[in-house]
Each structure stands twice: as structure tokens, then as C-alpha cells.
N, C-alpha and C positions, 0 to 999 in steps of 0.2 A: 580819344586824344592820343596823339602820337608823340613820342619823345625820341630824340636822336642822341646817340652816344658815339664818339669816335671809336673805331675798331680797327682790327687788322685781319686781312684774309688769312685763313689757315693754309696759305700756300707754303709756309715753312714745312709743314707735314708732307705735302704732296711733292714739291720739288725734290726734297731730300730723298724721298722714297722712289721717285722716278730715276734719280741719279744713283740711288743705292741699290742697284740690281747687279747680279753677276751669276755666272754659272757655277755648278759644283764641279770639282775635279781635284787635281793634285794638290793636297795640302802640304806635301813635302816642300813645295816651293817657298812656303812661308814658315816652315818649321825651323827654329834655330838649330844651327849645327851643334852637335855635342862638343863640349870642351874636352881637350885631351886630358887623360888621367895622368897626374904626375907620378913619377916612379917613387916607390917607397924607399925611404932612407934606411940603410942597414942599422940593425940594433947592435950596439956594442956588446961584446960577449961578457964583459964584467958587470954590466948593468942589468937590473931586472926591471923591465918596464911596468909601470903601474897599470892596473886594470882600468880601462876607461869606463866611466859611468854610461849606462845606456841613455841615448837621447831620442826624443820623439822624431820620427822622420818628417821631413818637410812635406807639406801637402802637395800632391801632384797637381799640375795644371790640368784642367778639364780637357777631355778629348775634343778635338774639333769635329763638329757635327756637319757643318756646311762649308767645306773648303772652297776657295775661289781659284779658278784656273788662272795661271799667270797669262798676261797678255802676250800674244804672238804677232802683234801688228807690226809688220816690217816697215810700214810707211812712217812710223814714228821713230825717226832717227835720233831725235833729241834725247839725251839721257835724262833720267828722272832726277830732279834736284832734291836736296834735303828739304825736310818739311818746313824749316824756318825760312827757306828761300823759295818756296814753291808757289807763292801767290800768282806771279805772272804766268807761270806754266799752267796752273789750274784755270786761271781766267781764260787763257787762249783755248784750253780744252772745252770749257763751258761754252764759249762763243761758237766753237765748231759744232757742238751738239744743238744748242738752243738758238743761236743767232745773236748778233751783237745787240740788237734792240731789246730782245728779251732779257739778256743779261744786265744791260744798263737799267732796265725798268724794274726788275725784280730782285736782283742779287746784290749782296755785299761781298765782294770778292776778296777783300782783305781778311786773311785768316779764315778763308771759307772752309777748308777741311776741318780745322779744329771746331769751328762753329757748327758745322754739319754733324760731326760726331757727337758733340755735347748735346745738341738738340734731339737727335735720334735717341740718345740714351735717356733724355729727360721726358720724352713723350709719354711713356707708360707711368710716369710718376705723377705726383700731385701737382707739381709746378714745372713749367717749361719756360724759364726766364727769358724775357724778350731780349735782354742785353746780349745774349749769346746766339740769337737767331742769325742765320746767314741771309735773311730776307729783309728787304726794305718794307717799312710800314706803308699801308695804303691810305690815301686821304679819304676814302669812302667812309660812310657813316653806318653804324649799327643802329637799327631802329626798333622800337618796341611799340606795342599797341595796348593802351589802357582800356579796360572795360567801361561801359557807359556809366556804371555806378561808382567807378573809381576804386573798386575793391581788389582788382587783379590786373596783372600786366603780362603780356606774352610777347615773344619775338614776332615782329611784324611779318605777315604772310609774304610781303614783297621783298623782305630782306634777302631771301635766297637768290634773287635775281642778280645781286651784285657779284656773286661767285661764279655764275654760269660762264662768262667768257674765259675765266681761268680754268674751269673744268674742261672746256673744249680744248684749250691749249694743252693741258696735261694729256688728254686722250689722244692728241695728235702727235705726241712725242714718239719717235721711232724707238721701240723697245730694243731692237737688236743693236742700234747705235749706243743706246744707254748702257746696255750690257758691256759693250766693248770699252766704253769710257770708264765704267766702274772697275773693270778688270785692269785697265791701264793705270788707274790712280790708286788701286787698292793698297799698295805698300804705304802710301801716305795716310790713308784712313786707318790702317792698322797701327801705325806708329802713333797717330793722334789719340787713338783709343787707349793704348797702353800708357801714354803720358797723362791721360785724363785720370788715371788711378786704377787701371785694370791690367797690370802686367801679367802676362801669361794667358790673358783672355783673348778671344777671337772676335773681332768686330762684326764679321759677317754673321756669326751665330747670334749676336745681339740683335742685328738687323732683322733676322728671321723672327726672333721673339717679338720684336716690336710690330712687325707686320701681322703676326698672328693675333696680337693684342688688339690692333686697330680693326682688323677684319671682324673680330668678335663684337665690335661695338653694335649695340642693338639699334636698328633703324626705328626712328620715332616718326609717326605720321604727322604729328604736330597739330595745331600750334603749341609750342612749348612755353609753359609758364615760367616766368622769371621774377625775381624780386631784387630791389636795391637795398643792399645791406646798410643799416644805419651806422653812422660813425659819430660817436659821442666825443665831445671835447670842444674847447674854444676855437680851435683852428679849423676853418671850413675846408672841405675836400675840394681840391681843384681838378681831380681826375675821377669823376663818378663812374665812368665806364668800366673801371677795374673792379667795381664793387657789386656788379650784377652776378647773381647766382641763380641756378635752377631751383624752382620751388620744390620740386620732387627730390627728397633726400637721396633716392637711389641714383638719380641722374647726377646730382651734385657730387656724389661720392666717386664718380668715374674719374679716370685719369685726365690729365691736361689734353692729351692727344685725342681721346675719345670725345671730350666735350667740344673740341674744335670741329670734329666731324658733325656733331649734332647741330651746332650753330649754323652750318651751311644749308640746312634744309634737307628733307627726306630724299628728294629727287637727286640732288647733287651728291648726297651721301651714298646713295645706291650706285650711282655712276662711278664714283671714286672707289667704292668698295670693289666693284668689278675690276678696276685697274689694279688695285692692291692685290687681289687674288691672282691676277695674271703675273704681276711682278713677283709674288711669293713663289709661284711655280718656277720662275726663272732663277731666283736667288737661292733656293733651297736645294739640297741634295735630293735627287729623284729616287 
């Protein structure tokens, strides 16, 4: 017996990481300039200054591990807008990389940078809330297969085929152009990351951490057993697709991003892992 549940492609993961690539180089471009040291006020000769109590030094910002080289694209004459007014600028840049049809099909360009940064940061966590994804949900269906005796349920073997067209699209994205776009937009990504609650932290370093985390996802030959979590109470569940879990506790304990990869099927997972490895080599300091 086959059951169908609405689902969303894990294209959030892939598009963000395709766009989130950049080279390593001059971190000084994004290092804040030091503030001038104010001149010390003279101490009156008749006064004896009190001895100041020692204070704990402020924690130093972590050193940048994977700096992004600033864009040197002379063809981009338009100045970078402020993050709050950047939607149209970013949308045009995405259209230039992916094409208008792809952008209209897949992306939510309103607040794209903030959505992208929040989602990248959430992927290694337990939850990656859909409401902040920069990707439109897909109308396709997630399918499961129940055993003949009705005692177990697995992800349907044909389920992975839904993801194959998007995997091909990702594989066809020009990595060099993606690098150039990421470098060009990086000040916006950095500002959004700091505003998210990470002042003094470097977004590209976080991106490398996320890539390493996703690359480490164990490929599962499948089929993967799943179960529908029972909801008790008088109010019936109207969204049962959000209640599916992996039966294996080790798989269920993986992060949101890792579980996205597993749901795509082993072949798609391996193909995307190869892309992530390639992108990691481009985004990280060599």
C-alpha cells in the first residue's frame, strides 16, 4: 500500500550552497576599521585619581578562517544598496546567474539574503523552519510504501525520481559564475549574518562549517524506514506529512539538513555530495 504526503524538495539546501560559494583571500576588505583612540584627559594636580578596579577583557572576535575576496567585477557599475533595500538588486543578480524562469519557479526573492543566511545557519541544527526558507514549496508529493503485513513503512523507491530534474539543474550551474556572484553580494550576506545575532562572526566561516557538516552525511542505500508519529488529543492533525520520522534513532538524530539529503535517495545524495565537495574547495581557504 502506498501513501502520499505533501513534501518540499530540499532545494533550499542546494540552491543556497550553490550560491554560497566564494574564494579565499583578503579578509582585510571586510575587517572593520579600528576606531580612533581618544586622547587621555589631563589629571588635575590637586586630585588623586582612584585606582580603577580590574575588569575582565571583552572576548575577542574569532579570527576569520576563510576570508572572501572582494569582487573586482568592473562590469557591475551599480553601487551595492543597503541590505534593507537590496531585494531588487539581488533579484536581478540571481536572474543573471540562474535565468528568469528558474528564479520565478524556485525562489522567494523578497528578503532573499536574510532568508538564505538564516536557512544556512539552521541546516546543521535540529530544525530549519520553512517560514524562513528562500525557496518556494513544490507541489509534488512525498510517497511511502507500507509492507504487505502493514507492520512497517519505508520511503517509496520511486520517491527519489522527483528530485532528479533539480539535481541536474544544480549540476549545470556554472561554478565560476556562482563564485563571482557570491563575492559580489558578500557584504549583504555578512551584514545579514551579524544582524541575525552573530556580531563579529564571519558568515563564510559558518558556510564552510555547514558544508563540512553536510558532506559528512552518511549515504544510506535504502529503502529507509519511516514512521508516522501519533498525535493524541481531540483535534485531528491536518498536516500529517510533518509528523514522519526515521525509524532508526541514529538517522532521526541527524540535523535538518542531513535528513533532507537522506530523503532525496542515495543516488541523488551522492551526486549532490560531489557538488558540495567541489563547492567546499572553492569557498574554503586553500
